[in-house]
C-alpha angles and dihedrals in degrees: 000000000000091000091057090049092050091051098040101049097058091044092051091047091049093051091046091052091050092050092049090050090057091049091049091051091054093046093049090065093048099042125096114254119240092232091056092053092048092049091047093052091050098046107025120136124217095262090052091050089050089051089051091052097042104034108017136249095304096063093039092053090046090057091044093051092048091052092048091050091051093253129149094268093131091061096046119105120223113265117262116245119236 
């Protein structure tokens, strides 16, 4: 019984670590970069701060990116909540 435990625990831990690595890789592409947040906090305009407060970092960074790219972010209305 002890032999099975000694063999099974490291194998289970190894498979768990491999699975978590795959999850981390997927999340790395979706997550907000630290540099983007720092730049946003330094250069945000009032409508972007309102978006951060009302809709979260995703919408606020979307407005910020649109403004930086010369988009029509200043004319956009905040999204309506469901």
